[in-house]
N, C-alpha and C positions, 0 to 999 in steps of 0.2 A: 785310353788314344790308341788310334787302330795303328796295324802295322803297314807300314811300305808295303805295295805288292810288289815291287822289283826289289826289295829284300828279301821277302818271305819266302822260306822255304818250304815246298810240299811237306805236310804231315807224316810222321813215320808210318801211321796207318795206311798212308798213302803210296809212300816208298815201301812196306813191307808185304810180304805175301799173302797176310790176312785176310779173307774174303773175298779170294780169288778162286771160283769157280776150279775144281777136277777138270774139266774139259779144255777151259783156257789155261790151265798151268801146262797140261798136255799139249795145249798146242804153241806155248811159248818156249818150251823145251825142244819141242819137234823143229820149231822155228832157228834155235840155236844150235842145233846139232848140224841144220842143212847150211846154215852161214862156215861152222867148222868144216865139214865135208868141202864145200866149195872154195874155202881158203885153202886148204891142204891140195885140192886137187890143183889148184892152179900152180901151188908151189912146186909140187910135182912132174906140172905139164910144161913147164919151162925147158926150151929146147940149149938156151944159150947158158944154163948153168949145169954143172957136173953134182953126181951124186953130194959130193960136200956141200956144194952150194943149196942144194934140195934141202939137207939136212939143218944147214944154217937156217934156210926160210922156216921150215918147220919150228924149230926153237923159238924165232921170233914169233911165229903163229903161238906158240905155247903162253910165252913172256906176255904177248897181248892179251891172251886170255886171263892169265893171273891177275894183269893190271887191270882191266876189265871189272873182276871182281873184286878188288880192294877198292875199286870206283866207285861201286854197287853199294859195298860198306860205308866209305866214308859219308856217302850222301847221305844212306840212311840215319847215320849219325849226326846227320849236320856239321859238317865240318869242312869249312869252305877252302881255305889254304889247301890241305891234303886233296882235297877233290880236284882241285884246277888244276895240280902238279901232276896228277894221277892222268888228266885229259892232256893235260901237255906230254907226256908220254907217248900216249898214244898217237898224239899226232906225229910226235917224233920218228915212232915206227913207221907210219905211214909215208911218211916224208924219206926214210932210209929205204921202205920198200919200194917205193915208186925211182928213187935213184939206183937201186940195183937191178932194175926193170921189171919188176913184181908190181905190174900196176894194177892188176884187179884185186888183189888182196888190199893195195893202198886205196882205191877207191870204195870196198867196202869198209873200211876200217874209216874212212872219213865220213861217210854217210851214217855209220852206227854213232860217231861221237857227235856228230848234229842231230842225230835225234834225240840222245839219250841226255844232252846237256839241256835243251828243252824239256824233257819229262822229268829229269830229277831235279836239277839246280836252281836257284834263285834266277829268276828274270833279268835281273841287274846283271849275273855271270853268264847266264845259258845265252841269250840272244850275241852278244861278244863271241864265245865258244862255238856257238851254232854257226855264227858269220864266216867265223876262220875256215873251221872244218868243211862248212858245204862252198866256200870260195876256192878253196885246194881243192874239191871235187870237179868244180865247176872249170879250174883253168889245168886239170891235167885229163880230162873225160876228151874220148874222142867222138861225141854225138854232136851232132849239129846244135847251133844255138838253142835252137825251138825246145828241143826235145830235153836237152841239159837244164833250160828254164823250167820244163814242167817237171824234170825229177825233185830238182831242187826246191822249186816250191811242193811239190809232194810231200820230200822228207819233213820239211819244216812243217806241215800243217799236220802230218801224221804225229811227229813228236808231241807239237801243240794238245793236240785230240788226246795223246796219250796221259799228256800232263793233267788233263780235264779230267778224262775219265778216272785216273789215279787219285784226283784230288775228292771227287764227286766217290769214290769208294772210300777212301779214308773219312770223307765224313758221313759215312752210314754205320760207318766202324764206330767211330765216336758217338755216336746216336744210339748204337745198339748197348755202346757201354753203358751210356748214361742209364738206359733202360734198363739195365740189368742191376746197375747201382741201384736204382730210383726202386726197385723189385725188392731187393734185398734190404732194403732200408725198410719197404714197407711190410716186409715178412717178419723183420724184427722187431718193427714197434707192434705188429699184431700180436706177436707171441709175449712182448714185455706188456701188450694191454691184458691178453690173456690170462698171464702169472699174477698180474694185480688183480683180475678180478677171482682168480682161484685164492689167492691169500687173504682178500676179500670175505670171499664166503668164509672161508675157514674159519678166521678172525669170528666175524659175526656169529657163528655157529657155535663155538666154544666159547665166547664171552656170554652169550645169552645161556647157555646149557651152565658153564660153571659157575657164571655166579648167582645163578639160581640153586645151584647145589650148594654153594656156599653159605647163602642165607639159610638153609635149613642145617647143615652142618654146626653152622658157628650156632647158632640156636639150642641144636642137639648139646653143644658143649657147654650153656651158657645155663643149660636146664641141670647136667651134671653138677656142677659148681654149686648149685644153688642148692642141691639135693632135691629135686624133683624125683617125683614118682617114675617108675618104669615105664608106664604105658607113655605118657608124655614125650618120653625121649626115644620110645619105638615110633612113636609118630612120625619125628622128625627123621629119622634116618630113615625109615619108609618112604616118605617124600622126598628124601634126596637122593634114595636108588630110583623114584620114579622119574626125577630128574634127570638121573644119570642114562637111565633108558630112553627118556624122550630127547637126550641130547645125541644118543646115536642113532635114534629115527631121522634126526634131523640132518645129520651127518649124510648119512644114506641120500637122505632126500634132496642137500647139497650136492653129493655126487651126481644124482640123478639129472638135477637142473644143468652141471656142467655138462652131463651129457646132452640135454635137450629134452630130458623125458619129466614134463611138470605134472603135477597133478595139476585139477582145476582151479582156478585161485578160491573160488568161493566153496569149495570142500575143502580146500585148506583152512580159510577162516576161522569155518564151523567148528572143524576138528581141534582150532586153536584154543578156539575159548569153550569147547566140550565141557571140560574138567571144572571151570569158574562157575561158583554160583554168580548168579545177577549178570551174567555176562551175555547179551543178543545181537548178533551178527544180520546187519539190514544190508540188502544190493538195491540198487536203483539204475537206471537206465538199460540200454541194450546190452546186453554179456556178449563178449567177443572176446576171443585168443590174444593174449598182450604178446609184445616182446621179450625175450628170457631177460633181459635185465630190468625193463620196467616190472615183470612178473616178481622178479627176486626184491626188488626195491621195496617193492608193496608187504611181499611176506615179511622179510627181516623189519621193517620200520614196525609190524604189528607186532614182531615176537618182541622187541624191544620197550614199545609202548606197555605192554600186559606185563613182562617183567617187571617194569618202574608201576605198574598199578598195585603188583603183589609186593613190592619193596617199600613204598611210599602212601599206600592207599587200601590198606588190609581190610577186607571186607565192604569194599568198594561196588555200588552198581558199573556194568559197563556194558558203555553201547560203542560197539563197531559199526561204521557205516561205510559203504564202497560203491562208490559212484561213479558210472560210467557215462562222459559226454562225448561227443563229437571229436574233439583234440584232445581230451586228457582223461586222466583215471585220478579220482580222489581218495583218498583215505583216512578216514577221521575217526580217532577212538578217543571217547570222552568217558571219562568217572564221575561219578559223583560227589569223590571224595571219601575218606575214611581215615582209620587210624592207622599211625606211620606201623611196620613191619617192626622186628625183632631187631632189625638189623638196618635202620631207616637211614644211619649215616655211613654206609659201607658201600663202594667202589668208588672210582676216581672221576664219575660224573662224566664219562668220555661217549655215554650211549648215543644222548642226544648230537654231539660233536658227529660221531660216526653216521647217524640217521641222515645228518644235512648234508653231510660231504657225498653219503651217495647218493641222494637227491640231486646236489649240485652236478654231479658225476652226467645225471641226465638230463640235465637241462630243467629240472623242475625245483620246486620248492622244499621248504618241512618249517611250520612253525609249530611252535609249543611253548605252552605257558597256563596260568591259570584261567578260570574264568569263573561265572558268578558260584558252582556249586565244586569244584573240584579243578581238574588238569585234562587239559584237552591238548592230541597232538594231530596235525593237519598236514598230509603227504599230498601234494601234486606232481603227477607225473607226466609230462606230455607223451600220446601216443600216435 
C-alpha cells in the first residue's frame, strides 16, 4: 500500500546531515550565523528599550535558537506532536517580539518557521504551519502588498525546493547504502564460495591420496597377518610411501591451483598415468587453456577414476581420452576390466558422488557405469 503523500515524513536520510558536501555545510552555518547576528543587532538597536529590555531580547533569541534546535531533532525523529508544539512556541516567541516592538526578529522567525515547516514536516502539517507563519509575516510587514506577495511566494517556494532537494539527497543515500549492502553481500558470498572451493580441493586431494595409501597399508597388514615374505610386505610399504609422496605433490599442486598457477592439463594427465602399466592418454580437438574450475574438475575426476581402477580393476588397461570441442571439454576414462584389488570393498562410495557434485556445480555432467569390457567414467564440462 502506497503511503499518503500528505502524511509521509521526509526520510531520516533527507533530514540528517549525511551526504551534504563540506562547502554546503559551511554555507548553511554561515547563513545561520548571519541570521543570529541580524537578530542580535536588532535586539540591541532598539531605542525604546533600555539595557534590561535588550538583555531580555537576547534571552528570547537564545530561547528561540534552542527551540529551533529541538524542532530539528524532533522532526528528525519523526515525532509530529512535539514538532508542532515547538513550532507553536517559535510562533509565540515571534508574536511576543512583535508585541514588544521587535518587529525585525519577529519577521525573521516567521519566515524561518514557514521555510522549515515546508522542508521538514509532513505536507499535511507543513502547509497549515507555513500558512500561519507566512500570513503572520504578511500581516505585520511594512512592505507594499506586491513585495509582500513576492516574498511570501519566494519563501514558500524556497521551503518546498529545500524539501525536494533533501528528499533527493536522502534517496541517493538510501541507494548508496543499498549498494554498499549488496557489495558486502556479494563479497561475503564470494568469500564463502572461495572457502567452499578450498575445502573441496583439500578434500579431493586427501581423499585421493589417503585412500590410495590405505589400500597399500591394509594390504601390508594382511600380508603380515598371513605370514607373507618380507619382500612382498616391503613392496606394499614402499608403494604407500610413494602414494604419500604423490599426495604431497598433489597438495602443492592444489595450492598452486588456488593461486591460479596450473600446469597444462595434458601434461598433468600424462604424468598421472605415467606410473601405470597399460595406461594411455589421447587428446583430440584444439587445445586451449581452460578456466581454473573446469581444469581442476577434469584433474580431480581423472585422479578419482584412476584410483578406482587401481582398487577395483587391478591390472586393467586404461584409456584416458580428453576431447576439446567448441563449447565443452570431455574426459573419458575407460578400463578393460581386471581383477579386484585386495581392498575392493574399502571406501564409502563417495568418490563418484563427489565427482558428480563437482561436475554439476559447473553446469556439466558425469556418467559412470560398466560397459562391454569394464568400467567407464565420462565427464562433460562446459567451457
